[in-house]
N, C-alpha and C positions, 0 to 999 in steps of 0.2 A: 443437426447441430446449428445453433444460431451463428450468424455472421457478426463481425465486430460492429457493423453499423446497426444491426438489430439489437445487440446488447446496449449500445450507446443510446439508441432511441428510447428503449425501455427504461434505462437508468435515468435518462434525462427527463422523463415524465414527472419524476418526483424531485427534480432539481431545476425549477423554473424561476423561482423568486431570486432576485439579484443578491439579497442578503444571504440566503441559503447557499447560493453558488459561491459567494465570496468566502463564506465559512468553510465550505468544502475545499477550496483552494489551499487553505491553511491546515485544516484538520485531517483531510485524507492523507497527505504526506506524513503528518505527525503520527497518525494511527499506524500507517504502514511501517514507519521507522521504529516506533515503539513496539509493535508486534514482533518485528524481527529481533529487536533487543531482548524481549521477553523469551523468545525461543532460543536465542544465543545464550541466555543465562542458565539454561538447563544443563547441569553437569554431564559431561560426556566421558569422564574418566580417561583411560589410556588412549582413546581415540583422539582426544584433543591434543595430547602430548605428541602423538604420531603425526597428526595433520596440521598442527599449528592453529592459529586463531581463526582460520576459515573452516575448520572441521567442527561444525556445530549444527544444531537443529535449525538455527536461523538461516544458514546457507541452504539446507535442504528445503526449507519453506520457500525461499526465493527461487530455487531451481524448479520446484513444482509449479509456482506461479508463472515462471518464464516458459515452462512447457505449455501451459494453458494459453498464454499469450501467443506463442509461436503457432498454435493451432488456429488462431484468429488472423494473425498478420505477422509476417517475418519482419517487416519494417518497424511496426510498433514494438515487437519483441526485442528488436535491436536497441531501440531507444530505452525500453524498460530495463534492458541489461545494463546500460550505462547508469541509469538511476539506481538500480539495485546494487551495483558495485559501490556507489557512493553511500548508500544506506548501510551496507555491510561495513565499509571502511569507517564510517562515522560511528557505528556501534562498537567496532573494535577499539577506536580511539577512546570512546566513553568508558569502556571496560577498564581502562587504566587509571581512572579517577578514584579518589578515596571512597566516594559513595558507590555502592554496588550498582552494576548495570540494571539489575532487575528493579531496583527501587526507582531509578531515574525513568526507566521505561514504563513502569506501572503508573507513575505520576503523570507522565506525558499522555499515556493511553487513556487514563481516567478523565483527565482534563479535556482532551480532544473530543472524547465521546460525549461528555456533558455539553460542550459547546455545539457539537454537531446535532445533538438531539434538540437543542434550542433552535437551531436552523430549521430542522424539520417541523418544529412547532410553528415557526413563522411561516413556513411553506404550507402548512396545513395538510401534509401528507406523510405517511409512515416511511421510514427508510426502506429502500428497495430490497435489502437483504431479508426483510421479513417475508418476502415473497419467494426468494431464492438465495441461498447462501453464496452462490457464485458471484453475486453482485459485490460481495466483499473484495473479490479480486478485480472486478470491473472498475471500481472507483479510481484507483491509481491510473489505469489505462485510459479511462475517460478523460482525465486531465491531460495526459500525454497526447491524446488524439487532437486536442485543441491546438497544440503547437504545430502539428502537421497541417491542420486546416489553415491556420494563420499563415504558414509558410507556403501554402499552396502545393504541398507535397502529398501525393497519393500514398495511401497506406494499404 
């Protein structure tokens, strides 16, 4: 199994251009947020009534991602847990708006992917997930790891 640093190095190979990097700082969180929102929008029937707003496929998706992150680094997983709680809470808040959550999420998702693909066009390299779908999980953690580096905290 690859280490966190191996994943980050490989992901970073297609994220060198400053414009592409800047785009990713905006679009990766937007894609993660909207993906969770789309998963949260799947009807859960009586499970949702029993478990409240947290009982949904978005929460399961987040828990799966956090399990993967924990296999790479407990500290990074802890930071990702905080970010994930904010993502879930934000989507729960959006679910109370007049516009359905799936519509909001689909719009954010589509717009962010279009912009991110423009970033890769500028970069001149294909997105990493074309090589390995696990890179879709690495993107958010790649951003988090920069905070650790900047703070001089080992992960």
